[in-house]
PDB file with one MODEL, atoms N, CA, C and O in Angstrom:
MODEL        1
ATOM      1  N   UNK A   1       0.853  -1.173   0.000  1.00  0.00           N
ATOM      2  CA  UNK A   1       0.000   0.000   0.000  1.00  0.00           C
ATOM      3  C   UNK A   1       0.891   1.226   0.000  1.00  0.00           C
ATOM      4  O   UNK A   1       1.762   1.354   0.860  1.00  0.00           O
ATOM      5  N   UNK A   2       0.692   2.123  -0.941  1.00  0.00           N
ATOM      6  CA  UNK A   2       1.479   3.344  -1.046  1.00  0.00           C
ATOM      7  C   UNK A   2       0.610   4.514  -0.600  1.00  0.00           C
ATOM      8  O   UNK A   2      -0.545   4.621  -1.013  1.00  0.00           O
ATOM      9  N   UNK A   3       1.154   5.388   0.236  1.00  0.00           N
ATOM     10  CA  UNK A   3       0.418   6.569   0.661  1.00  0.00           C
ATOM     11  C   UNK A   3      -0.366   6.374   1.945  1.00  0.00           C
ATOM     12  O   UNK A   3      -0.841   7.355   2.517  1.00  0.00           O
ATOM     13  N   UNK A   4      -0.517   5.159   2.415  1.00  0.00           N
ATOM     14  CA  UNK A   4      -1.158   4.905   3.694  1.00  0.00           C
ATOM     15  C   UNK A   4      -2.677   4.974   3.688  1.00  0.00           C
ATOM     16  O   UNK A   4      -3.286   5.029   4.756  1.00  0.00           O
ATOM     17  N   UNK A   5      -3.300   4.973   2.533  1.00  0.00           N
ATOM     18  CA  UNK A   5      -4.757   5.003   2.496  1.00  0.00           C
ATOM     19  C   UNK A   5      -5.269   3.678   1.958  1.00  0.00           C
ATOM     20  O   UNK A   5      -4.736   3.135   0.991  1.00  0.00           O
ATOM     21  N   UNK A   6      -6.309   3.166   2.597  1.00  0.00           N
ATOM     22  CA  UNK A   6      -6.864   1.896   2.160  1.00  0.00           C
ATOM     23  C   UNK A   6      -8.021   2.079   1.187  1.00  0.00           C
ATOM     24  O   UNK A   6      -8.434   1.117   0.539  1.00  0.00           O
ATOM     25  N   UNK A   7      -8.552   3.296   1.069  1.00  0.00           N
ATOM     26  CA  UNK A   7      -9.663   3.555   0.155  1.00  0.00           C
ATOM     27  C   UNK A   7      -9.250   4.630  -0.831  1.00  0.00           C
ATOM     28  O   UNK A   7      -8.301   5.377  -0.592  1.00  0.00           O
ATOM     29  N   UNK A   8      -9.948   4.701  -1.909  1.00  0.00           N
ATOM     30  CA  UNK A   8      -9.738   5.762  -2.878  1.00  0.00           C
ATOM     31  C   UNK A   8     -10.309   7.044  -2.279  1.00  0.00           C
ATOM     32  O   UNK A   8     -11.515   7.132  -2.050  1.00  0.00           O
ATOM     33  N   UNK A   9      -9.466   8.030  -2.024  1.00  0.00           N
ATOM     34  CA  UNK A   9      -9.905   9.223  -1.312  1.00  0.00           C
ATOM     35  C   UNK A   9     -10.882  10.072  -2.108  1.00  0.00           C
ATOM     36  O   UNK A   9     -11.581  10.901  -1.524  1.00  0.00           O
ATOM     37  N   UNK A  10     -10.954   9.895  -3.421  1.00  0.00           N
ATOM     38  CA  UNK A  10     -11.903  10.695  -4.191  1.00  0.00           C
ATOM     39  C   UNK A  10     -13.303  10.094  -4.155  1.00  0.00           C
ATOM     40  O   UNK A  10     -14.261  10.749  -4.566  1.00  0.00           O
ATOM     41  N   UNK A  11     -13.440   8.874  -3.678  1.00  0.00           N
ATOM     42  CA  UNK A  11     -14.765   8.254  -3.601  1.00  0.00           C
ATOM     43  C   UNK A  11     -15.498   8.633  -2.330  1.00  0.00           C
ATOM     44  O   UNK A  11     -16.699   8.902  -2.365  1.00  0.00           O
ATOM     45  N   UNK A  12     -14.804   8.657  -1.225  1.00  0.00           N
ATOM     46  CA  UNK A  12     -15.466   8.828   0.059  1.00  0.00           C
ATOM     47  C   UNK A  12     -15.064  10.168   0.667  1.00  0.00           C
ATOM     48  O   UNK A  12     -13.933  10.625   0.501  1.00  0.00           O
ATOM     49  N   UNK A  13     -16.003  10.787   1.372  1.00  0.00           N
ATOM     50  CA  UNK A  13     -15.712  12.069   1.996  1.00  0.00           C
ATOM     51  C   UNK A  13     -16.070  12.041   3.474  1.00  0.00           C
ATOM     52  O   UNK A  13     -16.517  13.053   4.014  1.00  0.00           O
ATOM     53  N   UNK A  14     -15.885  10.910   4.136  1.00  0.00           N
ATOM     54  CA  UNK A  14     -16.171  10.803   5.548  1.00  0.00           C
ATOM     55  C   UNK A  14     -17.607  10.400   5.853  1.00  0.00           C
ATOM     56  O   UNK A  14     -17.912  10.042   6.991  1.00  0.00           O
ATOM     57  N   UNK A  15     -18.486  10.448   4.876  1.00  0.00           N
ATOM     58  CA  UNK A  15     -19.886  10.099   5.110  1.00  0.00           C
ATOM     59  C   UNK A  15     -20.213   8.705   4.615  1.00  0.00           C
ATOM     60  O   UNK A  15     -21.307   8.201   4.866  1.00  0.00           O
ATOM     61  N   UNK A  16     -19.281   8.071   3.913  1.00  0.00           N
ATOM     62  CA  UNK A  16     -19.525   6.728   3.416  1.00  0.00           C
ATOM     63  C   UNK A  16     -20.289   6.687   2.112  1.00  0.00           C
ATOM     64  O   UNK A  16     -20.799   5.634   1.731  1.00  0.00           O
ATOM     65  N   UNK A  17     -20.378   7.805   1.423  1.00  0.00           N
ATOM     66  CA  UNK A  17     -21.070   7.807   0.137  1.00  0.00           C
ATOM     67  C   UNK A  17     -20.317   8.690  -0.847  1.00  0.00           C
ATOM     68  O   UNK A  17     -19.576   9.595  -0.462  1.00  0.00           O
ATOM     69  N   UNK A  18     -20.522   8.407  -2.102  1.00  0.00           N
ATOM     70  CA  UNK A  18     -19.860   9.201  -3.138  1.00  0.00           C
ATOM     71  C   UNK A  18     -20.660  10.478  -3.380  1.00  0.00           C
ATOM     72  O   UNK A  18     -21.853  10.522  -3.079  1.00  0.00           O
ATOM     73  N   UNK A  19     -20.026  11.511  -3.914  1.00  0.00           N
ATOM     74  CA  UNK A  19     -20.769  12.743  -4.237  1.00  0.00           C
ATOM     75  C   UNK A  19     -21.919  12.496  -5.208  1.00  0.00           C
ATOM     76  O   UNK A  19     -22.945  13.171  -5.137  1.00  0.00           O
ATOM     77  N   UNK A  20     -21.755  11.533  -6.115  1.00  0.00           N
ATOM     78  CA  UNK A  20     -22.823  11.230  -7.068  1.00  0.00           C
ATOM     79  C   UNK A  20     -24.055  10.682  -6.344  1.00  0.00           C
ATOM     80  O   UNK A  20     -25.183  11.054  -6.667  1.00  0.00           O
ATOM     81  N   UNK A  21     -23.838   9.799  -5.364  1.00  0.00           N
ATOM     82  CA  UNK A  21     -24.965   9.256  -4.608  1.00  0.00           C
ATOM     83  C   UNK A  21     -25.649  10.355  -3.814  1.00  0.00           C
ATOM     84  O   UNK A  21     -26.877  10.399  -3.740  1.00  0.00           O
ATOM     85  N   UNK A  22     -24.864  11.239  -3.223  1.00  0.00           N
ATOM     86  CA  UNK A  22     -25.430  12.320  -2.436  1.00  0.00           C
ATOM     87  C   UNK A  22     -26.283  13.221  -3.316  1.00  0.00           C
ATOM     88  O   UNK A  22     -27.361  13.651  -2.904  1.00  0.00           O
ATOM     89  N   UNK A  23     -25.807  13.512  -4.530  1.00  0.00           N
ATOM     90  CA  UNK A  23     -26.550  14.375  -5.452  1.00  0.00           C
ATOM     91  C   UNK A  23     -27.853  13.703  -5.879  1.00  0.00           C
ATOM     92  O   UNK A  23     -28.896  14.353  -5.945  1.00  0.00           O
ATOM     93  N   UNK A  24     -27.794  12.403  -6.170  1.00  0.00           N
ATOM     94  CA  UNK A  24     -28.983  11.667  -6.591  1.00  0.00           C
ATOM     95  C   UNK A  24     -30.033  11.645  -5.490  1.00  0.00           C
ATOM     96  O   UNK A  24     -31.233  11.700  -5.760  1.00  0.00           O
ATOM     97  N   UNK A  25     -29.565  11.563  -4.230  1.00  0.00           N
ATOM     98  CA  UNK A  25     -30.480  11.467  -3.107  1.00  0.00           C
ATOM     99  C   UNK A  25     -31.143  12.804  -2.802  1.00  0.00           C
ATOM    100  O   UNK A  25     -32.205  12.841  -2.181  1.00  0.00           O
ATOM    101  N   UNK A  26     -30.530  13.894  -3.230  1.00  0.00           N
ATOM    102  CA  UNK A  26     -31.168  15.179  -3.033  1.00  0.00           C
ATOM    103  C   UNK A  26     -30.412  16.134  -2.137  1.00  0.00           C
ATOM    104  O   UNK A  26     -31.010  17.084  -1.632  1.00  0.00           O
ATOM    105  N   UNK A  27     -29.134  15.930  -1.917  1.00  0.00           N
ATOM    106  CA  UNK A  27     -28.341  16.877  -1.142  1.00  0.00           C
ATOM    107  C   UNK A  27     -28.267  16.510   0.322  1.00  0.00           C
ATOM    108  O   UNK A  27     -28.537  15.375   0.716  1.00  0.00           O
ATOM    109  N   UNK A  28     -27.898  17.484   1.109  1.00  0.00           N
ATOM    110  CA  UNK A  28     -27.706  17.262   2.539  1.00  0.00           C
ATOM    111  C   UNK A  28     -29.053  17.161   3.250  1.00  0.00           C
ATOM    112  O   UNK A  28     -30.073  17.594   2.714  1.00  0.00           O
ATOM    113  N   UNK A  29     -29.058  16.595   4.446  1.00  0.00           N
ATOM    114  CA  UNK A  29     -30.310  16.543   5.212  1.00  0.00           C
ATOM    115  C   UNK A  29     -30.894  17.932   5.456  1.00  0.00           C
ATOM    116  O   UNK A  29     -32.114  18.101   5.447  1.00  0.00           O
ATOM    117  N   UNK A  30     -30.036  18.924   5.672  1.00  0.00           N
ATOM    118  CA  UNK A  30     -30.522  20.288   5.892  1.00  0.00           C
ATOM    119  C   UNK A  30     -31.224  20.822   4.651  1.00  0.00           C
ATOM    120  O   UNK A  30     -32.255  21.486   4.757  1.00  0.00           O
ATOM    121  N   UNK A  31     -30.674  20.538   3.478  1.00  0.00           N
ATOM    122  CA  UNK A  31     -31.295  21.005   2.234  1.00  0.00           C
ATOM    123  C   UNK A  31     -32.637  20.322   2.018  1.00  0.00           C
ATOM    124  O   UNK A  31     -33.596  20.963   1.587  1.00  0.00           O
ATOM    125  N   UNK A  32     -32.715  19.024   2.313  1.00  0.00           N
ATOM    126  CA  UNK A  32     -33.994  18.320   2.165  1.00  0.00           C
ATOM    127  C   UNK A  32     -35.015  18.861   3.150  1.00  0.00           C
ATOM    128  O   UNK A  32     -36.197  18.977   2.824  1.00  0.00           O
ATOM    129  N   UNK A  33     -34.568  19.190   4.349  1.00  0.00           N
ATOM    130  CA  UNK A  33     -35.471  19.749   5.354  1.00  0.00           C
ATOM    131  C   UNK A  33     -36.029  21.096   4.932  1.00  0.00           C
ATOM    132  O   UNK A  33     -37.204  21.386   5.156  1.00  0.00           O
ATOM    133  N   UNK A  34     -35.187  21.915   4.322  1.00  0.00           N
ATOM    134  CA  UNK A  34     -35.647  23.227   3.849  1.00  0.00           C
ATOM    135  C   UNK A  34     -36.673  23.069   2.740  1.00  0.00           C
ATOM    136  O   UNK A  34     -37.669  23.791   2.705  1.00  0.00           O
ATOM    137  N   UNK A  35     -36.433  22.121   1.827  1.00  0.00           N
ATOM    138  CA  UNK A  35     -37.403  21.899   0.746  1.00  0.00           C
ATOM    139  C   UNK A  35     -38.722  21.392   1.309  1.00  0.00           C
ATOM    140  O   UNK A  35     -39.792  21.803   0.862  1.00  0.00           O
ATOM    141  N   UNK A  36     -38.645  20.504   2.286  1.00  0.00           N
ATOM    142  CA  UNK A  36     -39.855  19.967   2.906  1.00  0.00           C
ATOM    143  C   UNK A  36     -40.633  21.076   3.596  1.00  0.00           C
ATOM    144  O   UNK A  36     -41.857  21.143   3.483  1.00  0.00           O
ATOM    145  N   UNK A  37     -39.928  21.944   4.308  1.00  0.00           N
ATOM    146  CA  UNK A  37     -40.576  23.058   4.991  1.00  0.00           C
ATOM    147  C   UNK A  37     -41.222  24.007   3.995  1.00  0.00           C
ATOM    148  O   UNK A  37     -42.314  24.518   4.242  1.00  0.00           O
ATOM    149  N   UNK A  38     -40.561  24.246   2.878  1.00  0.00           N
ATOM    150  CA  UNK A  38     -41.120  25.131   1.850  1.00  0.00           C
ATOM    151  C   UNK A  38     -42.401  24.538   1.271  1.00  0.00           C
ATOM    152  O   UNK A  38     -43.364  25.265   1.026  1.00  0.00           O
ATOM    153  N   UNK A  39     -42.420  23.220   1.050  1.00  0.00           N
ATOM    154  CA  UNK A  39     -43.638  22.574   0.534  1.00  0.00           C
ATOM    155  C   UNK A  39     -44.778  22.687   1.534  1.00  0.00           C
ATOM    156  O   UNK A  39     -45.917  22.965   1.158  1.00  0.00           O
ATOM    157  N   UNK A  40     -44.466  22.468   2.824  1.00  0.00           N
ATOM    158  CA  UNK A  40     -45.501  22.554   3.856  1.00  0.00           C
ATOM    159  C   UNK A  40     -46.029  23.980   3.958  1.00  0.00           C
ATOM    160  O   UNK A  40     -47.236  24.190   4.078  1.00  0.00           O
ATOM    161  N   UNK A  41     -45.134  24.952   3.909  1.00  0.00           N
ATOM    162  CA  UNK A  41     -45.528  26.353   4.002  1.00  0.00           C
ATOM    163  C   UNK A  41     -46.440  26.736   2.847  1.00  0.00           C
ATOM    164  O   UNK A  41     -47.435  27.433   3.042  1.00  0.00           O
ATOM    165  N   UNK A  42     -46.105  26.283   1.654  1.00  0.00           N
ATOM    166  CA  UNK A  42     -46.928  26.566   0.478  1.00  0.00           C
ATOM    167  C   UNK A  42     -48.307  25.938   0.629  1.00  0.00           C
ATOM    168  O   UNK A  42     -49.315  26.564   0.301  1.00  0.00           O
ATOM    169  N   UNK A  43     -48.356  24.718   1.120  1.00  0.00           N
ATOM    170  CA  UNK A  43     -49.636  24.031   1.301  1.00  0.00           C
ATOM    171  C   UNK A  43     -50.499  24.763   2.324  1.00  0.00           C
ATOM    172  O   UNK A  43     -51.701  24.926   2.115  1.00  0.00           O
ATOM    173  N   UNK A  44     -49.901  25.204   3.421  1.00  0.00           N
ATOM    174  CA  UNK A  44     -50.652  25.930   4.449  1.00  0.00           C
ATOM    175  C   UNK A  44     -51.169  27.246   3.889  1.00  0.00           C
ATOM    176  O   UNK A  44     -52.312  27.620   4.150  1.00  0.00           O
ATOM    177  N   UNK A  45     -50.355  27.946   3.131  1.00  0.00           N
ATOM    178  CA  UNK A  45     -50.779  29.209   2.524  1.00  0.00           C
ATOM    179  C   UNK A  45     -51.966  28.995   1.593  1.00  0.00           C
ATOM    180  O   UNK A  45     -52.897  29.800   1.577  1.00  0.00           O
ATOM    181  N   UNK A  46     -51.936  27.926   0.828  1.00  0.00           N
ATOM    182  CA  UNK A  46     -53.038  27.641  -0.093  1.00  0.00           C
ATOM    183  C   UNK A  46     -54.328  27.340   0.670  1.00  0.00           C
ATOM    184  O   UNK A  46     -55.405  27.770   0.258  1.00  0.00           O
ATOM    185  N   UNK A  47     -54.227  26.613   1.765  1.00  0.00           N
ATOM    186  CA  UNK A  47     -55.407  26.291   2.570  1.00  0.00           C
ATOM    187  C   UNK A  47     -55.993  27.562   3.168  1.00  0.00           C
ATOM    188  O   UNK A  47     -57.209  27.754   3.145  1.00  0.00           O
ATOM    189  N   UNK A  48     -55.142  28.431   3.701  1.00  0.00           N
ATOM    190  CA  UNK A  48     -55.620  29.683   4.295  1.00  0.00           C
ATOM    191  C   UNK A  48     -56.290  30.549   3.235  1.00  0.00           C
ATOM    192  O   UNK A  48     -57.354  31.118   3.479  1.00  0.00           O
ATOM    193  N   UNK A  49     -55.684  30.648   2.079  1.00  0.00           N
ATOM    194  CA  UNK A  49     -56.248  31.458   0.999  1.00  0.00           C
ATOM    195  C   UNK A  49     -57.607  30.908   0.569  1.00  0.00           C
ATOM    196  O   UNK A  49     -58.559  31.667   0.386  1.00  0.00           O
ATOM    197  N   UNK A  50     -57.691  29.602   0.410  1.00  0.00           N
ATOM    198  CA  UNK A  50     -58.947  28.967  -0.003  1.00  0.00           C
ATOM    199  C   UNK A  50     -60.023  29.158   1.059  1.00  0.00           C
ATOM    200  O   UNK A  50     -61.171  29.457   0.731  1.00  0.00           O
ATOM    201  N   UNK A  51     -59.664  28.990   2.325  1.00  0.00           N
ATOM    202  CA  UNK A  51     -60.627  29.168   3.411  1.00  0.00           C
ATOM    203  C   UNK A  51     -61.137  30.598   3.454  1.00  0.00           C
ATOM    204  O   UNK A  51     -62.332  30.824   3.645  1.00  0.00           O
ATOM    205  N   UNK A  52     -60.248  31.562   3.280  1.00  0.00           N
ATOM    206  CA  UNK A  52     -60.645  32.971   3.272  1.00  0.00           C
ATOM    207  C   UNK A  52     -61.603  33.250   2.127  1.00  0.00           C
ATOM    208  O   UNK A  52     -62.586  33.972   2.293  1.00  0.00           O
ATOM    209  N   UNK A  53     -61.321  32.684   0.979  1.00  0.00           N
ATOM    210  CA  UNK A  53     -62.179  32.885  -0.190  1.00  0.00           C
ATOM    211  C   UNK A  53     -63.566  32.299   0.052  1.00  0.00           C
ATOM    212  O   UNK A  53     -64.573  32.921  -0.287  1.00  0.00           O
ATOM    213  N   UNK A  54     -63.619  31.113   0.634  1.00  0.00           N
ATOM    214  CA  UNK A  54     -64.908  30.467   0.908  1.00  0.00           C
ATOM    215  C   UNK A  54     -65.718  31.313   1.890  1.00  0.00           C
ATOM    216  O   UNK A  54     -66.917  31.508   1.693  1.00  0.00           O
ATOM    217  N   UNK A  55     -65.075  31.815   2.944  1.00  0.00           N
ATOM    218  CA  UNK A  55     -65.779  32.663   3.904  1.00  0.00           C
ATOM    219  C   UNK A  55     -66.287  33.937   3.239  1.00  0.00           C
ATOM    220  O   UNK A  55     -67.403  34.381   3.510  1.00  0.00           O
ATOM    221  N   UNK A  56     -65.479  34.518   2.379  1.00  0.00           N
ATOM    222  CA  UNK A  56     -65.876  35.736   1.664  1.00  0.00           C
ATOM    223  C   UNK A  56     -67.109  35.472   0.803  1.00  0.00           C
ATOM    224  O   UNK A  56     -68.040  36.277   0.792  1.00  0.00           O
ATOM    225  N   UNK A  57     -67.121  34.371   0.097  1.00  0.00           N
ATOM    226  CA  UNK A  57     -68.246  34.036  -0.778  1.00  0.00           C
ATOM    227  C   UNK A  57     -69.507  33.766   0.049  1.00  0.00           C
ATOM    228  O   UNK A  57     -70.603  34.153  -0.356  1.00  0.00           O
ATOM    229  N   UNK A  58     -69.363  33.113   1.191  1.00  0.00           N
ATOM    230  CA  UNK A  58     -70.518  32.805   2.032  1.00  0.00           C
ATOM    231  C   UNK A  58     -71.163  34.069   2.595  1.00  0.00           C
ATOM    232  O   UNK A  58     -72.384  34.120   2.746  1.00  0.00           O
ATOM    233  N   UNK A  59     -70.373  35.074   2.903  1.00  0.00           N
ATOM    234  CA  UNK A  59     -70.898  36.296   3.509  1.00  0.00           C
ATOM    235  C   UNK A  59     -71.476  37.257   2.481  1.00  0.00           C
ATOM    236  O   UNK A  59     -72.122  38.235   2.860  1.00  0.00           O
ATOM    237  N   UNK A  60     -71.268  37.014   1.208  1.00  0.00           N
ATOM    238  CA  UNK A  60     -71.804  37.916   0.172  1.00  0.00           C
ATOM    239  C   UNK A  60     -72.955  37.301  -0.560  1.00  0.00           C
ATOM    240  O   UNK A  60     -73.519  37.924  -1.459  1.00  0.00           O
TER     241      UNK A  60
ENDMDL
END
């Protein structure tokens, strides 16, 4: 063994996965969490908007 490394250093970055696998999976856990939060926020906004519209129509 030359260089003292048992693995190819360009494959692994301490997380046990290649950059290609990480990209396919969707990025870091923090990035996935932000996307999930954005989807939830959008859904809540749509529900509030729809509810407001229904109340407006009922009162007129």
